[in-house]
Biopython code that builds the backbone (N, CA, C, O; Angstrom):
import numpy as np
from Bio.PDB.StructureBuilder import StructureBuilder

atoms = [
    (1, "ILE", "N", (12.963, 7.847, -13.046)),
    (1, "ILE", "CA", (13.445, 6.448, -12.813)),
    (1, "ILE", "C", (12.272, 6.147, -11.342)),
    (1, "ILE", "O", (11.657, 5.081, -11.351)),
    (2, "GLN", "N", (12.072, 7.016, -10.300)),
    (2, "GLN", "CA", (11.173, 6.803, -9.498)),
    (2, "GLN", "C", (9.785, 6.033, -9.953)),
    (2, "GLN", "O", (9.412, 5.022, -9.357)),
    (3, "SER", "N", (9.218, 6.471, -10.809)),
    (3, "SER", "CA", (8.133, 5.751, -11.403)),
    (3, "SER", "C", (8.408, 4.532, -12.032)),
    (3, "SER", "O", (7.430, 3.891, -12.415)),
    (4, "PHE", "N", (9.618, 4.033, -12.239)),
    (4, "PHE", "CA", (10.158, 2.601, -12.930)),
    (4, "PHE", "C", (10.201, 1.722, -11.786)),
    (4, "PHE", "O", (9.731, 0.585, -11.763)),
    (5, "CYS", "N", (10.889, 2.409, -10.678)),
    (5, "CYS", "CA", (10.985, 1.967, -9.342)),
    (5, "CYS", "C", (9.834, 1.351, -8.884)),
    (5, "CYS", "O", (9.744, 0.173, -8.538)),
    (6, "LYS", "N", (8.798, 2.336, -8.897)),
    (6, "LYS", "CA", (7.256, 1.932, -8.353)),
    (6, "LYS", "C", (6.647, 0.964, -9.062)),
    (6, "LYS", "O", (6.016, 0.120, -8.425)),
    (7, "ASP", "N", (6.701, 0.876, -10.502)),
    (7, "ASP", "CA", (6.447, -0.186, -11.114)),
    (7, "ASP", "C", (6.930, -1.531, -10.616)),
    (7, "ASP", "O", (6.241, -2.470, -10.217)),
    (8, "LEU", "N", (8.050, -1.460, -10.699)),
    (8, "LEU", "CA", (8.750, -2.900, -10.416)),
    (8, "LEU", "C", (8.496, -3.373, -8.727)),
    (8, "LEU", "O", (8.546, -4.543, -8.350)),
    (9, "LEU", "N", (8.319, -2.615, -8.154)),
    (9, "LEU", "CA", (7.713, -2.787, -6.680)),
    (9, "LEU", "C", (6.381, -3.488, -6.658)),
    (9, "LEU", "O", (6.156, -4.198, -5.678)),
    (10, "GLU", "N", (5.489, -3.393, -7.572)),
    (10, "GLU", "CA", (4.381, -3.792, -7.724)),
    (10, "GLU", "C", (4.814, -5.742, -7.882)),
    (10, "GLU", "O", (4.447, -6.593, -7.072)),
    (11, "VAL", "N", (5.542, -5.966, -8.974)),
    (11, "VAL", "CA", (6.537, -6.883, -9.135)),
    (11, "VAL", "C", (6.973, -8.045, -7.568)),
    (11, "VAL", "O", (6.861, -9.198, -7.151)),
    (12, "ALA", "N", (7.476, -6.763, -7.238)),
    (12, "ALA", "CA", (8.368, -7.686, -6.084)),
    (12, "ALA", "C", (7.070, -7.944, -4.973)),
    (12, "ALA", "O", (7.068, -9.052, -4.437)),
    (13, "ASP", "N", (6.433, -7.391, -4.755)),
    (13, "ASP", "CA", (5.058, -7.488, -3.955)),
    (13, "ASP", "C", (4.048, -8.815, -4.446)),
    (13, "ASP", "O", (3.584, -9.622, -3.641)),
    (14, "ILE", "N", (3.842, -8.855, -5.747)),
    (14, "ILE", "CA", (3.169, -10.025, -6.355)),
    (14, "ILE", "C", (4.126, -11.284, -5.981)),
    (14, "ILE", "O", (3.566, -12.337, -5.674)),
    (15, "LEU", "N", (5.429, -11.228, -5.992)),
    (15, "LEU", "CA", (6.348, -12.718, -5.882)),
    (15, "LEU", "C", (6.197, -12.752, -4.345)),
    (15, "LEU", "O", (6.070, -13.874, -3.856)),
    (16, "GLU", "N", (6.193, -11.871, -3.651)),
    (16, "GLU", "CA", (6.284, -12.211, -2.136)),
    (16, "GLU", "C", (4.686, -12.686, -1.630)),
    (16, "GLU", "O", (4.534, -13.277, -0.561)),
    (17, "LYS", "N", (3.456, -12.331, -2.586)),
    (17, "LYS", "CA", (1.854, -12.601, -2.325)),
    (17, "LYS", "C", (2.261, -13.996, -2.565)),
    (17, "LYS", "O", (1.949, -14.801, -1.687)),
    (18, "ALA", "N", (3.002, -14.497, -3.759)),
    (18, "ALA", "CA", (2.997, -16.001, -4.312)),
    (18, "ALA", "C", (3.735, -17.061, -3.634)),
    (18, "ALA", "O", (3.561, -18.279, -3.677)),
    (19, "THR", "N", (4.533, -16.412, -3.043)),
    (19, "THR", "CA", (5.561, -17.538, -2.080)),
    (19, "THR", "C", (4.828, -17.762, -0.834)),
    (19, "THR", "O", (4.757, -18.933, -0.462)),
    (20, "GLU", "N", (3.999, -16.426, 0.229)),
    (20, "GLU", "CA", (3.460, -16.597, 1.299)),
    (20, "GLU", "C", (2.377, -17.498, 1.028)),
    (20, "GLU", "O", (2.214, -18.416, 1.832)),
    (21, "SER", "N", (1.439, -17.385, -0.169)),
    (21, "SER", "CA", (0.543, -18.146, -0.314)),
    (21, "SER", "C", (0.326, -19.930, -0.332)),
    (21, "SER", "O", (-0.708, -20.595, -0.262)),
    (22, "VAL", "N", (1.720, -20.331, -0.450)),
    (22, "VAL", "CA", (2.168, -21.652, -0.680)),
    (22, "VAL", "C", (2.148, -22.071, 0.779)),
    (22, "VAL", "O", (2.765, -21.441, 1.637)),
    (23, "PRO", "N", (1.503, -23.031, 1.008)),
    (23, "PRO", "CA", (1.521, -23.627, 2.527)),
    (23, "PRO", "C", (2.740, -24.917, 2.374)),
    (23, "PRO", "O", (3.014, -25.915, 1.708)),
    (24, "LYS", "N", (3.243, -24.035, 3.572)),
    (24, "LYS", "CA", (4.611, -24.674, 3.859)),
    (24, "LYS", "C", (4.771, -26.405, 4.103)),
    (24, "LYS", "O", (5.683, -27.083, 3.631)),
    (25, "GLU", "N", (3.819, -26.834, 4.827)),
    (25, "GLU", "CA", (3.653, -28.390, 4.744)),
    (25, "GLU", "C", (3.324, -29.292, 3.349)),
    (25, "GLU", "O", (3.363, -30.515, 3.220)),
    (26, "GLU", "N", (2.993, -28.279, 2.376)),
    (26, "GLU", "CA", (3.027, -28.805, 0.697)),
    (26, "GLU", "C", (4.125, -28.805, 0.118)),
    (26, "GLU", "O", (4.148, -29.484, -0.909)),
    (27, "ILE", "N", (4.979, -28.333, 0.373)),
    (27, "ILE", "CA", (6.572, -28.128, 0.146)),
    (27, "ILE", "C", (7.162, -29.471, 0.248)),
    (27, "ILE", "O", (7.944, -29.555, 1.195)),
    (28, "LYS", "N", (7.061, -30.253, -0.254)),
    (28, "LYS", "CA", (8.151, -31.634, 0.055)),
    (28, "LYS", "C", (8.320, -32.579, -1.202)),
    (28, "LYS", "O", (7.585, -32.540, -2.188)),
    (29, "ASP", "N", (9.179, -33.261, -1.062)),
    (29, "ASP", "CA", (10.004, -34.124, -2.457)),
    (29, "ASP", "C", (8.626, -34.879, -2.674)),
    (29, "ASP", "O", (8.484, -35.003, -3.890)),
    (30, "GLU", "N", (7.725, -35.346, -2.104)),
    (30, "GLU", "CA", (6.493, -35.925, -2.723)),
    (30, "GLU", "C", (5.643, -35.301, -3.703)),
    (30, "GLU", "O", (4.960, -35.833, -4.579)),
    (31, "ASN", "N", (5.832, -33.777, -3.341)),
    (31, "ASN", "CA", (5.061, -33.044, -4.437)),
    (31, "ASN", "C", (6.558, -32.148, -5.360)),
    (31, "ASN", "O", (7.032, -31.117, -4.883)),
    (32, "PRO", "N", (6.927, -32.567, -6.246)),
    (32, "PRO", "CA", (8.381, -32.085, -6.704)),
    (32, "PRO", "C", (8.215, -30.977, -7.552)),
    (32, "PRO", "O", (9.218, -30.302, -7.784)),
    (33, "HIS", "N", (6.903, -30.588, -8.174)),
    (33, "HIS", "CA", (6.524, -29.726, -9.216)),
    (33, "HIS", "C", (6.171, -28.190, -8.631)),
    (33, "HIS", "O", (6.400, -27.067, -9.079)),
    (34, "LEU", "N", (5.403, -28.753, -7.229)),
    (34, "LEU", "CA", (4.983, -27.516, -6.243)),
    (34, "LEU", "C", (6.203, -27.134, -5.664)),
    (34, "LEU", "O", (6.332, -25.910, -5.644)),
    (35, "LYS", "N", (7.114, -27.743, -5.201)),
    (35, "LYS", "CA", (8.571, -27.455, -4.422)),
    (35, "LYS", "C", (9.708, -26.915, -5.395)),
    (35, "LYS", "O", (10.660, -26.228, -5.023)),
    (36, "SER", "N", (9.476, -27.308, -6.627)),
    (36, "SER", "CA", (10.592, -26.216, -7.669)),
    (36, "SER", "C", (10.030, -25.355, -7.996)),
    (36, "SER", "O", (10.839, -24.460, -8.240)),
    (37, "LEU", "N", (8.783, -24.956, -8.217)),
    (37, "LEU", "CA", (8.060, -23.741, -8.652)),
    (37, "LEU", "C", (8.407, -22.908, -7.694)),
    (37, "LEU", "O", (9.019, -21.877, -7.975)),
    (38, "TYR", "N", (8.015, -23.276, -6.200)),
    (38, "TYR", "CA", (7.986, -22.467, -4.969)),
    (38, "TYR", "C", (9.672, -22.182, -4.969)),
    (38, "TYR", "O", (9.941, -20.983, -4.907)),
    (39, "GLU", "N", (10.649, -22.949, -5.019)),
    (39, "GLU", "CA", (11.990, -22.553, -4.826)),
    (39, "GLU", "C", (12.507, -21.519, -5.988)),
    (39, "GLU", "O", (13.335, -20.622, -5.832)),
    (40, "GLY", "N", (11.710, -21.919, -7.373)),
    (40, "GLY", "CA", (12.069, -20.637, -8.537)),
    (40, "GLY", "C", (11.738, -19.264, -8.246)),
    (40, "GLY", "O", (12.375, -18.291, -8.649)),
    (41, "LEU", "N", (10.373, -19.229, -7.290)),
    (41, "LEU", "CA", (9.975, -17.998, -7.065)),
    (41, "LEU", "C", (10.818, -17.338, -5.895)),
    (41, "LEU", "O", (11.068, -16.145, -5.723)),
    (42, "VAL", "N", (11.202, -18.477, -5.112)),
    (42, "VAL", "CA", (11.833, -17.869, -3.790)),
    (42, "VAL", "C", (13.263, -16.934, -4.412)),
    (42, "VAL", "O", (13.377, -15.748, -4.106)),
    (43, "MET", "N", (14.084, -17.488, -5.118)),
    (43, "MET", "CA", (15.202, -17.551, -6.232)),
    (43, "MET", "C", (14.826, -15.920, -6.658)),
    (43, "MET", "O", (15.438, -14.910, -6.312)),
    (44, "THR", "N", (13.912, -15.998, -7.310)),
    (44, "THR", "CA", (13.586, -15.018, -8.099)),
    (44, "THR", "C", (13.299, -13.577, -7.197)),
    (44, "THR", "O", (13.574, -12.438, -7.575)),
    (45, "GLU", "N", (12.694, -13.953, -5.955)),
    (45, "GLU", "CA", (12.305, -12.668, -5.113)),
    (45, "GLU", "C", (13.512, -12.173, -4.467)),
    (45, "GLU", "O", (13.684, -10.965, -4.304)),
    (46, "VAL", "N", (14.588, -13.289, -3.987)),
    (46, "VAL", "CA", (15.900, -13.066, -3.636)),
    (46, "VAL", "C", (16.956, -12.161, -4.347)),
    (46, "VAL", "O", (17.741, -11.397, -3.785)),
    (47, "GLN", "N", (16.807, -12.434, -5.952)),
    (47, "GLN", "CA", (17.594, -11.882, -6.844)),
    (47, "GLN", "C", (17.028, -10.353, -7.136)),
    (47, "GLN", "O", (17.800, -9.428, -7.387)),
    (48, "ILE", "N", (15.402, -10.171, -7.065)),
    (48, "ILE", "CA", (15.413, -8.855, -7.555)),
    (48, "ILE", "C", (15.330, -7.910, -6.372)),
    (48, "ILE", "O", (15.386, -6.710, -6.644)),
    (49, "GLN", "N", (15.175, -8.355, -4.786)),
    (49, "GLN", "CA", (15.947, -7.431, -3.851)),
    (49, "GLN", "C", (17.431, -7.507, -3.714)),
    (49, "GLN", "O", (17.860, -6.968, -2.694)),
    (50, "LYS", "N", (18.359, -8.078, -4.544)),
    (50, "LYS", "CA", (19.338, -7.907, -4.534)),
    (50, "LYS", "C", (19.593, -6.956, -5.537)),
    (50, "LYS", "O", (20.443, -6.161, -5.137)),
    (51, "VAL", "N", (19.110, -6.654, -6.953)),
    (51, "VAL", "CA", (19.061, -5.718, -7.714)),
    (51, "VAL", "C", (18.578, -4.395, -7.154)),
    (51, "VAL", "O", (19.052, -3.276, -7.353)),
    (52, "PHE", "N", (17.365, -4.806, -6.291)),
    (52, "PHE", "CA", (17.224, -3.238, -5.505)),
    (52, "PHE", "C", (18.285, -2.579, -4.644)),
    (52, "PHE", "O", (18.569, -1.382, -4.638)),
    (53, "LYS", "N", (18.775, -3.458, -3.985)),
    (53, "LYS", "CA", (19.684, -2.936, -2.938)),
    (53, "LYS", "C", (20.788, -2.416, -3.437)),
    (53, "LYS", "O", (21.258, -1.449, -2.837)),
    (54, "LYS", "N", (21.472, -2.916, -4.642)),
    (54, "LYS", "CA", (22.502, -2.484, -5.558)),
    (54, "LYS", "C", (22.208, -1.119, -6.174)),
    (54, "LYS", "O", (22.978, -0.193, -6.430)),
    (55, "HIS", "N", (21.124, -1.217, -6.314)),
    (55, "HIS", "CA", (20.651, 0.130, -6.839)),
    (55, "HIS", "C", (20.104, 1.607, -5.902)),
    (55, "HIS", "O", (19.873, 2.760, -6.266)),
    (56, "GLY", "N", (20.055, 1.073, -4.857)),
    (56, "GLY", "CA", (20.006, 1.759, -3.565)),
    (56, "GLY", "C", (18.292, 1.959, -3.155)),
    (56, "GLY", "O", (17.876, 2.889, -2.463)),
    (57, "LEU", "N", (17.478, 0.929, -3.717)),
    (57, "LEU", "CA", (16.437, 0.783, -3.198)),
    (57, "LEU", "C", (15.704, -0.441, -2.407)),
    (57, "LEU", "O", (15.290, -1.535, -2.792)),
    (58, "LEU", "N", (15.721, 0.176, -1.200)),
    (58, "LEU", "CA", (15.933, -0.879, 0.131)),
    (58, "LEU", "C", (14.688, -0.614, 0.951)),
    (58, "LEU", "O", (14.204, 0.499, 1.159)),
    (59, "ARG", "N", (14.260, -1.704, 1.364)),
    (59, "ARG", "CA", (12.632, -2.255, 2.116)),
    (59, "ARG", "C", (12.526, -1.739, 3.214)),
    (59, "ARG", "O", (13.508, -1.473, 3.907)),
    (60, "LEU", "N", (11.132, -1.474, 3.615)),
    (60, "LEU", "CA", (11.238, -1.041, 4.733)),
    (60, "LEU", "C", (10.146, -1.585, 5.675)),
    (60, "LEU", "O", (8.995, -1.211, 5.449)),
    (61, "ASN", "N", (10.382, -2.461, 6.750)),
    (61, "ASN", "CA", (9.442, -3.522, 7.131)),
    (61, "ASN", "C", (9.321, -3.222, 8.937)),
    (61, "ASN", "O", (9.754, -3.940, 9.838)),
    (62, "PRO", "N", (8.677, -2.086, 9.029)),
    (62, "PRO", "CA", (9.181, -1.721, 10.608)),
    (62, "PRO", "C", (8.200, -2.399, 11.622)),
    (62, "PRO", "O", (7.790, -1.437, 12.271)),
    (63, "VAL", "N", (7.950, -2.866, 11.828)),
    (63, "VAL", "CA", (7.133, -4.077, 12.751)),
    (63, "VAL", "C", (7.869, -3.790, 14.002)),
    (63, "VAL", "O", (9.019, -4.227, 14.045)),
    (64, "GLY", "N", (7.495, -3.239, 14.869)),
    (64, "GLY", "CA", (8.144, -2.737, 16.318)),
    (64, "GLY", "C", (8.565, -1.406, 16.411)),
    (64, "GLY", "O", (8.996, -0.983, 17.483)),
    (65, "ALA", "N", (8.484, -0.622, 15.319)),
    (65, "ALA", "CA", (9.389, 0.673, 15.160)),
    (65, "ALA", "C", (8.403, 1.337, 15.502)),
    (65, "ALA", "O", (7.292, 0.818, 15.612)),
    (66, "LYS", "N", (8.660, 2.746, 15.758)),
    (66, "LYS", "CA", (8.088, 3.848, 16.168)),
    (66, "LYS", "C", (7.617, 4.291, 15.026)),
    (66, "LYS", "O", (8.196, 4.017, 13.974)),
    (67, "PHE", "N", (6.265, 5.195, 15.066)),
    (67, "PHE", "CA", (5.524, 5.165, 13.571)),
    (67, "PHE", "C", (6.172, 6.569, 13.074)),
    (67, "PHE", "O", (5.867, 7.575, 13.714)),
    (68, "ASP", "N", (7.170, 6.705, 11.814)),
    (68, "ASP", "CA", (7.291, 7.963, 11.412)),
    (68, "ASP", "C", (6.362, 8.502, 10.132)),
    (68, "ASP", "O", (6.391, 7.833, 9.099)),
    (69, "PRO", "N", (5.561, 9.672, 10.189)),
    (69, "PRO", "CA", (4.665, 9.918, 8.920)),
    (69, "PRO", "C", (5.737, 10.153, 7.584)),
    (69, "PRO", "O", (5.331, 10.355, 6.439)),
    (70, "TYR", "N", (6.995, 10.094, 7.922)),
    (70, "TYR", "CA", (7.754, 10.215, 6.839)),
    (70, "TYR", "C", (8.006, 9.198, 6.227)),
    (70, "TYR", "O", (8.590, 9.295, 5.148)),
    (71, "GLU", "N", (7.598, 7.799, 6.797)),
    (71, "GLU", "CA", (8.100, 6.633, 6.256)),
    (71, "GLU", "C", (6.959, 5.434, 6.550)),
    (71, "GLU", "O", (7.007, 4.263, 6.172)),
    (72, "HIS", "N", (6.077, 5.995, 7.222)),
    (72, "HIS", "CA", (4.827, 5.145, 6.902)),
    (72, "HIS", "C", (3.271, 5.906, 6.916)),
    (72, "HIS", "O", (2.949, 7.076, 7.125)),
    (73, "GLU", "N", (2.707, 5.038, 6.687)),
    (73, "GLU", "CA", (1.179, 5.506, 6.147)),
    (73, "GLU", "C", (0.351, 4.551, 7.060)),
    (73, "GLU", "O", (0.363, 3.340, 6.841)),
    (74, "ALA", "N", (-0.554, 5.236, 8.352)),
    (74, "ALA", "CA", (-1.368, 4.367, 9.118)),
    (74, "ALA", "C", (-2.623, 4.206, 8.597)),
    (74, "ALA", "O", (-3.293, 5.131, 8.139)),
    (75, "LEU", "N", (-3.016, 2.877, 8.662)),
    (75, "LEU", "CA", (-4.152, 2.589, 8.006)),
    (75, "LEU", "C", (-5.149, 2.158, 8.915)),
    (75, "LEU", "O", (-6.297, 1.902, 8.551)),
    (76, "PHE", "N", (-4.616, 2.035, 10.490)),
    (76, "PHE", "CA", (-5.527, 2.027, 11.422)),
    (76, "PHE", "C", (-4.667, 2.212, 13.032)),
    (76, "PHE", "O", (-3.484, 1.988, 13.287)),
    (77, "HIS", "N", (-5.330, 2.506, 13.575)),
    (77, "HIS", "CA", (-4.996, 2.733, 15.387)),
    (77, "HIS", "C", (-5.927, 1.627, 16.012)),
    (77, "HIS", "O", (-7.010, 1.247, 15.567)),
    (78, "ALA", "N", (-5.262, 1.190, 17.152)),
    (78, "ALA", "CA", (-5.995, 0.056, 17.750)),
    (78, "ALA", "C", (-4.894, -0.013, 18.999)),
    (78, "ALA", "O", (-3.668, 0.100, 18.988)),
    (79, "PRO", "N", (-5.825, -0.243, 20.062)),
    (79, "PRO", "CA", (-5.162, -0.631, 21.398)),
    (79, "PRO", "C", (-4.453, -1.980, 21.324)),
    (79, "PRO", "O", (-4.922, -2.625, 20.387)),
    (80, "MET", "N", (-3.417, -2.692, 22.024)),
    (80, "MET", "CA", (-2.885, -3.649, 21.882)),
    (80, "MET", "C", (-2.222, -3.714, 23.453)),
    (80, "MET", "O", (-1.299, -2.977, 23.800)),
    (81, "GLU", "N", (-2.736, -4.529, 24.163)),
    (81, "GLU", "CA", (-1.995, -5.358, 25.804)),
    (81, "GLU", "C", (-0.391, -5.436, 24.969)),
    (81, "GLU", "O", (-0.035, -5.772, 23.839)),
    (82, "GLY", "N", (0.345, -4.907, 26.266)),
    (82, "GLY", "CA", (1.736, -5.255, 25.972)),
    (82, "GLY", "C", (2.793, -4.762, 24.804)),
    (82, "GLY", "O", (3.890, -5.237, 24.509)),
    (83, "LYS", "N", (2.048, -3.595, 24.219)),
    (83, "LYS", "CA", (2.690, -2.974, 23.195)),
    (83, "LYS", "C", (2.602, -1.463, 23.230)),
    (83, "LYS", "O", (1.550, -0.828, 23.302)),
    (84, "GLU", "N", (3.986, -0.893, 23.162)),
    (84, "GLU", "CA", (3.818, 0.734, 23.229)),
    (84, "GLU", "C", (3.230, 1.837, 22.363)),
    (84, "GLU", "O", (3.630, 1.964, 21.205)),
    (85, "PRO", "N", (2.200, 2.727, 22.924)),
    (85, "PRO", "CA", (1.237, 3.432, 21.956)),
    (85, "PRO", "C", (2.565, 3.994, 21.166)),
    (85, "PRO", "O", (3.673, 4.230, 21.649)),
    (86, "GLY", "N", (2.110, 4.141, 19.776)),
    (86, "GLY", "CA", (2.921, 4.945, 18.722)),
    (86, "GLY", "C", (3.893, 3.897, 18.230)),
    (86, "GLY", "O", (4.836, 4.407, 17.626)),
    (87, "THR", "N", (3.939, 2.488, 18.320)),
    (87, "THR", "CA", (4.372, 1.615, 17.782)),
    (87, "THR", "C", (3.831, 0.817, 16.680)),
    (87, "THR", "O", (2.619, 0.859, 16.464)),
    (88, "ILE", "N", (4.430, 0.258, 16.122)),
    (88, "ILE", "CA", (4.068, -0.423, 14.622)),
    (88, "ILE", "C", (3.821, -1.661, 14.889)),
    (88, "ILE", "O", (4.786, -2.404, 15.070)),
    (89, "ALA", "N", (2.470, -2.188, 14.980)),
    (89, "ALA", "CA", (2.246, -3.644, 15.150)),
    (89, "ALA", "C", (2.033, -4.604, 13.874)),
    (89, "ALA", "O", (2.233, -5.816, 13.949)),
    (90, "LEU", "N", (1.632, -3.993, 12.758)),
    (90, "LEU", "CA", (1.293, -4.572, 11.841)),
    (90, "LEU", "C", (1.594, -4.004, 10.683)),
    (90, "LEU", "O", (1.111, -2.906, 10.408)),
    (91, "VAL", "N", (2.409, -4.635, 9.849)),
    (91, "VAL", "CA", (2.620, -3.824, 8.205)),
    (91, "VAL", "C", (1.944, -4.530, 7.494)),
    (91, "VAL", "O", (2.275, -5.708, 7.360)),
    (92, "SER", "N", (0.930, -4.076, 6.908)),
    (92, "SER", "CA", (0.017, -4.130, 5.577)),
    (92, "SER", "C", (0.943, -4.491, 4.259)),
    (92, "SER", "O", (1.024, -5.659, 3.878)),
    (93, "LYS", "N", (1.581, -3.507, 3.640)),
    (93, "LYS", "CA", (2.441, -3.400, 2.808)),
    (93, "LYS", "C", (3.814, -2.776, 3.095)),
    (93, "LYS", "O", (4.043, -1.615, 3.432)),
    (94, "ILE", "N", (4.619, -3.708, 2.909)),
    (94, "ILE", "CA", (6.203, -3.108, 2.793)),
    (94, "ILE", "C", (6.440, -1.814, 2.151)),
    (94, "ILE", "O", (5.868, -1.625, 1.077)),
    (95, "GLY", "N", (7.150, -0.940, 2.602)),
    (95, "GLY", "CA", (7.510, 0.285, 2.338)),
    (95, "GLY", "C", (9.200, 0.016, 1.293)),
    (95, "GLY", "O", (9.890, -1.004, 1.305)),
    (96, "TYR", "N", (9.410, 1.067, 0.640)),
    (96, "TYR", "CA", (10.661, 1.418, 0.362)),
    (96, "TYR", "C", (11.372, 2.601, 0.288)),
    (96, "TYR", "O", (10.845, 3.703, 0.134)),
    (97, "LYS", "N", (12.546, 2.401, 0.393)),
    (97, "LYS", "CA", (13.342, 4.043, 0.097)),
    (97, "LYS", "C", (14.341, 3.792, -1.194)),
    (97, "LYS", "O", (14.855, 2.716, -1.499)),
    (98, "LEU", "N", (14.470, 4.913, -1.799)),
    (98, "LEU", "CA", (15.201, 4.927, -2.999)),
    (98, "LEU", "C", (16.083, 6.291, -2.577)),
    (98, "LEU", "O", (15.697, 7.456, -2.480)),
    (99, "HIS", "N", (17.534, 5.656, -2.344)),
    (99, "HIS", "CA", (18.794, 6.530, -1.675)),
    (99, "HIS", "C", (18.315, 7.272, -0.705)),
    (99, "HIS", "O", (18.305, 8.477, -0.956)),
    (100, "GLY", "N", (17.838, 6.889, 0.516)),
    (100, "GLY", "CA", (17.588, 7.650, 1.491)),
    (100, "GLY", "C", (16.128, 8.323, 1.625)),
    (100, "GLY", "O", (15.673, 8.695, 2.707)),
    (101, "ARG", "N", (15.456, 8.435, 0.410)),
    (101, "ARG", "CA", (14.223, 9.233, 0.058)),
    (101, "ARG", "C", (13.125, 7.758, 0.149)),
    (101, "ARG", "O", (13.287, 6.609, -0.262)),
    (102, "THR", "N", (12.181, 8.310, 0.758)),
    (102, "THR", "CA", (10.925, 7.255, 1.094)),
    (102, "THR", "C", (10.140, 7.641, -0.622)),
    (102, "THR", "O", (9.623, 8.602, -1.191)),
    (103, "LEU", "N", (10.497, 6.106, -0.923)),
    (103, "LEU", "CA", (9.624, 5.896, -2.355)),
    (103, "LEU", "C", (7.877, 5.743, -2.416)),
    (103, "LEU", "O", (6.981, 6.372, -2.979)),
    (104, "ARG", "N", (7.947, 4.434, -1.424)),
    (104, "ARG", "CA", (6.585, 4.116, -1.077)),
    (104, "ARG", "C", (6.610, 3.491, 0.487)),
    (104, "ARG", "O", (7.280, 2.574, 0.962)),
    (105, "PRO", "N", (5.537, 4.428, 1.121)),
    (105, "PRO", "CA", (5.787, 4.751, 2.981)),
    (105, "PRO", "C", (4.941, 3.047, 2.737)),
    (105, "PRO", "O", (4.281, 2.443, 1.892)),
    (106, "ALA", "N", (5.513, 2.863, 4.110)),
    (106, "ALA", "CA", (4.740, 1.050, 4.549)),
    (106, "ALA", "C", (3.461, 1.455, 5.206)),
    (106, "ALA", "O", (3.250, 2.395, 5.972)),
    (107, "LEU", "N", (2.708, 0.605, 4.771)),
    (107, "LEU", "CA", (1.273, 0.508, 5.326)),
    (107, "LEU", "C", (1.098, -0.235, 6.331)),
    (107, "LEU", "O", (1.280, -1.451, 6.401)),
    (108, "VAL", "N", (0.672, 0.618, 7.283)),
    (108, "VAL", "CA", (0.924, -0.075, 8.770)),
    (108, "VAL", "C", (-0.757, 0.001, 9.569)),
    (108, "VAL", "O", (-1.859, 0.366, 9.159)),
    (109, "GLY", "N", (-0.200, -0.605, 11.023)),
    (109, "GLY", "CA", (-1.486, -0.497, 11.873)),
    (109, "GLY", "C", (-0.575, -0.116, 13.284)),
    (109, "GLY", "O", (0.433, -0.722, 13.647)),
    (110, "VAL", "N", (-1.090, 0.833, 13.844)),
    (110, "VAL", "CA", (-0.449, 1.823, 14.687)),
    (110, "VAL", "C", (-0.959, 1.005, 16.267)),
    (110, "VAL", "O", (-2.117, 0.591, 16.316)),
    (111, "VAL", "N", (-0.247, 0.859, 17.222)),
    (111, "VAL", "CA", (-0.772, 1.192, 18.590)),
    (111, "VAL", "C", (-1.204, 2.339, 19.176)),
    (111, "VAL", "O", (-0.557, 3.381, 19.066)),
    (112, "LYS", "N", (-2.685, 2.242, 20.062)),
    (112, "LYS", "CA", (-2.708, 3.578, 20.386)),
    (112, "LYS", "C", (-3.067, 3.283, 22.270)),
    (112, "LYS", "O", (-3.065, 2.291, 22.999)),
    (113, "ASP", "N", (-3.244, 4.229, 22.388)),
    (113, "ASP", "CA", (-3.660, 3.972, 24.164)),
    (113, "ASP", "C", (-4.891, 3.542, 24.357)),
    (113, "ASP", "O", (-5.784, 3.883, 23.583)),
    (114, "ALA", "N", (-5.151, 2.646, 25.523)),
    (114, "ALA", "CA", (-6.351, 2.007, 25.106)),
    (114, "ALA", "C", (-7.186, 2.749, 26.006)),
    (114, "ALA", "O", (-8.400, 2.547, 26.030)),
]
sb = StructureBuilder()
sb.init_structure("model")
sb.init_model(0)
sb.init_chain("A")
sb.init_seg("    ")
for serial, (resi, resn, name, xyz) in enumerate(atoms, 1):
    if name == "N":
        sb.init_residue(resn, " ", resi, " ")
    sb.init_atom(name, np.array(xyz, "f"), 0.0, 1.0, " ", f" {name:<3s}", serial, name[0])
structure = sb.get_structure()
């Protein structure tokens, strides 16, 4: 089941990237085809997340949380003004847990001492 879930996570990632790539100012009544396509993608994304949650697959979006090597994979460390060292400043890829166990760690950027 873990392998199947991991494969579906890639589908969820693609849906998320598709909705993020549409400029918000283009989603308007004067552009009905794009608006309908965008709304359909959003509904599909919401539905897949509901199905994931129903089966114990939960998103990890840890911006601002303390770095945890069991849930996060650090891609880089960088100093940042106003941020506490050891916290997550950027999430490059959302992570997931299946029934409380990390299925895919979130890929993150971590704040370090200046």
